[in-house]
C-alpha positions in Angstrom: 0.0 0.0 0.0 1.1 3.5 -0.7 2.3 5.7 2.2 -0.6 6.9 4.2 -1.3 10.6 4.4 -1.6 11.7 8.0 -4.5 14.1 8.7 -5.3 15.7 12.0 -8.9 16.8 12.5 -9.5 19.0 15.6 -12.9 18.6 17.1 -13.2 15.2 15.5 -15.5 13.6 18.0 -18.7 15.1 16.8 -20.5 17.2 14.1 -18.5 18.1 10.9 -15.3 16.9 12.5 -16.7 13.4 13.1 -18.0 13.3 9.5 -14.7 14.4 8.1 -12.9 11.6 10.0 -15.5 9.2 8.7 -15.0 10.5 5.1 -11.3 9.9 5.4 -11.9 6.3 6.7 -14.2 5.7 3.7 -11.7 7.0 1.2 -10.0 4.6 -1.2 -6.8 6.6 -0.7 -4.6 5.6 2.2 -5.0 7.8 5.3 -4.1 7.7 8.9 -6.4 10.1 10.8 -5.7 11.7 14.2 -9.1 12.4 15.8 -8.5 15.5 17.9 -10.8 15.7 20.9 -10.7 17.9 24.0 -12.3 15.0 25.9 -10.5 11.7 25.8 -13.7 9.9 26.8 -15.7 11.5 24.0 -12.9 10.8 21.6 -12.9 7.1 22.4 -16.7 7.0 22.1 -16.5 8.6 18.7 -13.8 6.0 17.7 -16.0 3.1 18.8 -18.9 4.6 16.7 -16.7 5.0 13.7 -15.5 1.4 13.8 -19.2 0.4 13.7 -20.0 2.7 10.9 -17.0 1.9 8.7 -16.0 -1.6 9.8 -14.3 -2.6 6.5 -12.0 0.5 6.3 -8.3 -0.2 5.5 -7.5 3.3 6.8 -6.6 3.9 10.4 -7.6 6.3 13.1 -6.5 7.2 16.6 -7.6 9.7 19.3 -5.4 12.7 20.0 -6.2 14.6 23.2 -6.1 18.4 22.4 -8.0 21.3 24.0 -7.8 24.6 22.1 -8.3 26.6 25.3 -5.1 25.2 26.8 -1.6 26.0 25.4 -0.3 23.1 27.6 -2.7 20.7 26.0 -1.7 21.8 22.5 2.0 21.4 23.4 1.4 17.9 24.7 -0.5 17.0 21.6 2.4 18.3 19.5 4.9 16.1 21.5 2.6 13.1 21.0 2.5 13.6 17.2 6.3 14.1 17.3 6.7 10.6 18.8 4.3 9.0 16.3 3.6 9.5 13.4 6.2 12.3 13.5 4.6 14.6 10.8 1.3 15.8 9.3 0.2 16.1 5.7 -2.9 18.1 6.6 -4.2 20.0 9.6 -7.9 20.5 9.6 -8.8 23.3 12.0 -12.4 22.2 12.6 -12.8 22.5 16.4 -15.1 25.4 17.3 -17.6 26.4 19.9 -20.7 28.6 20.2 -21.6 30.2 23.6 -24.6 32.1 22.3 -27.1 29.6 23.7 -25.5 29.9 27.1 -25.9 33.6 27.0 -29.5 33.5 25.8 -30.2 31.0 28.7 -28.6 33.4 31.2 -25.7 31.1 32.1 -22.9 33.5 31.0 -22.6 37.2 30.3 -22.6 38.7 26.8 -18.9 39.6 27.1 -18.1 36.0 28.2 -20.1 34.7 25.2 -18.0 36.7 22.7 -14.6 36.3 24.5 -15.0 32.5 24.9 -16.0 32.1 21.2 -12.9 34.1 20.1 -10.7 32.2 22.5 -11.6 28.9 21.0 -12.4 29.7 17.4 -9.7 32.2 16.7 -7.0 32.3 19.4 -7.0 28.6 20.0 -7.0 27.8 16.3 -4.1 30.2 15.7 -2.0 28.7 18.5 -2.8 25.2 17.2 -1.6 26.1 13.7 1.5 27.9 15.0 2.5 25.1 17.3 2.0 22.3 14.7 3.6 24.0 11.8 6.9 22.2 12.3 5.0 18.9 11.8 3.3 20.1 8.6 6.2 21.7 6.7 8.1 18.5 6.0 5.2 17.0 4.1 5.5 16.7 0.3 2.0 18.1 0.0 1.1 20.1 3.1 -2.4 21.4 3.6 -3.9 23.7 6.2 -7.7 24.1 6.4 -9.8 26.5 8.4 -13.5 25.5 8.8 -15.3 28.8 8.5 -18.7 27.7 9.7 -21.5 30.3 9.4 -19.2 33.1 8.5 -19.9 33.8 4.8 -21.2 37.4 4.6 -22.0 39.8 1.9 -23.3 43.0 3.3 -26.0 43.3 0.7 -27.2 39.7 1.2 -30.5 39.4 3.0 -29.9 35.7 3.7 -27.0 36.5 6.0 -29.3 36.5 9.1 -30.8 33.1 9.9 -33.7 34.6 11.9 -36.6 36.7 10.6 -36.6 40.5 11.0 -37.1 41.6 14.6 -40.0 43.8 15.6 -39.4 47.1 17.3 -38.8 47.2 21.1 -36.3 45.9 23.6 -35.2 43.3 24.5 -35.5 41.2 21.3 -36.9 37.7 21.5 -34.3 35.9 19.6 -34.5 32.1 20.0 -31.8 31.2 17.4 -28.8 33.4 18.3 -25.4 32.8 16.7 -23.8 36.2 16.4 -20.9 35.6 18.8 -20.0 32.4 17.0 -20.4 34.0 13.5 -18.3 37.0 14.4 -15.5 34.7 15.6 -15.7 32.6 12.5 -15.6 35.6 10.3 -12.3 36.6 12.1 -11.1 33.1 11.3 -11.3 34.0 7.6 -8.8 36.8 8.1 -6.6 34.2 10.0 -6.8 31.9 7.0 -5.7 34.8 4.6 -2.8 35.6 6.9 -1.6 32.1 7.0 -1.9 31.8 3.3 0.3 34.9 3.0 2.9 33.6 5.5 3.2 30.2 3.9 3.3 31.0 0.2 7.1 30.2 -0.1 6.7 27.0 1.9 4.3 25.4 -0.6 1.5 24.9 2.0 -1.9 24.9 0.4 -4.2 26.9 2.7 -8.0 26.9 2.4 -11.0 28.4 4.2 -13.9 25.9 4.1 -17.5 27.0 4.1 -19.5 23.8 4.8 -22.9 25.6 4.6 -25.7 25.5 7.0 -25.5 22.1 8.7 -27.0 20.6 11.8 -23.9 20.1 14.0 -25.2 20.3 17.6 -23.7 23.8 17.9 -23.5 24.9 21.5 -24.3 21.4 22.7 -28.0 22.4 22.5 -30.2 19.6 21.0 -33.2 22.1 20.9 -31.1 24.5 18.9 -30.1 21.7 16.5 -33.8 20.8 15.9 -34.5 24.5 15.2 -31.6 24.5 12.7 -33.0 21.4 11.0 -36.4 23.1 10.8 -34.8 26.1 9.1 -33.2 23.9 6.5 -29.9 22.8 8.0 -28.4 19.8 6.2 -26.6 16.7 7.5 -23.0 17.4 8.6 -21.7 14.6 6.4 -21.8 17.1 3.5 -19.1 19.1 5.3 -17.0 16.0 5.9 -17.1 15.0 2.2 -16.1 18.6 1.2 -13.2 18.6 3.6 -11.9 15.3 2.2 -12.2 16.6 -1.3 -10.0 19.5 -0.5 -7.4 17.4 1.2 -7.6 15.0 -1.8 -6.6 17.9 -4.0 -9.8 18.4 -5.9 -10.0 22.1 -5.1 -6.3 23.2 -5.5 -7.3 25.9 -7.9 -9.1 27.7 -5.1 -6.3 27.7 -2.4 -6.2 30.9 -0.4 -9.9 31.3 -0.7 -13.1 30.4 1.1 -14.3 27.2 -0.6 -17.8 25.7 -0.5 -19.3 22.7 -2.3 -20.6 24.8 -5.2 -17.6 27.1 -5.7 -16.4 30.0 -3.6 -18.1 32.0 -0.8 -18.0 35.7 -0.4 -16.2 37.2 2.7 
């Protein structure tokens, strides 16, 4: 068998990350997948589920404990990969979090809602990319992906807001709030552009990935997920297949841009 490409998917224990790991397991191309998870227990449960869903796969997967809110955790994960397999061919920065539901339910403040989202989705992702770059650069075909989530915006586009127009008065009764998450993911697009600029001479193919409106259990809120489905959210497997296609090289003409399944997304 040809040498396996090594792919690390952060947040690989659920949602789009889980579906991306599954897509790589289903690939006819040889892959070894590192399933990044902030919880070892949840990572192992995801691994058990994947073995049941893709029992005949010739590809391999292992759990890598990594928490984007902890520099120490990221450093430990780096050292683990240094021991084995020793390098990466692709880093899929998928892990993300939304704290908007917690704010709406009165569990955290508005400031905490935004700061925590930026800490995970932007700062944590940047630290992850920076720390793991020495593992990525030795690859003959290095790839760095940033999963943009619900960040595609065109200022004139009415479809930007997932909720209907709000009536006059205060406070607003918004039962599907995502603005802290979306702002952080829009900032992630600038991070992708910056990494693309930094790595041009290194031959690293950098992509933003717009998976579309998918039902991903955002914010660990099942009720919110059901609302998303009612609003037309698709299955997260669509995002997993898109991620695999980019790592497979099918969208190389679009590197340095925000890619979706139909073409390119507007920033």
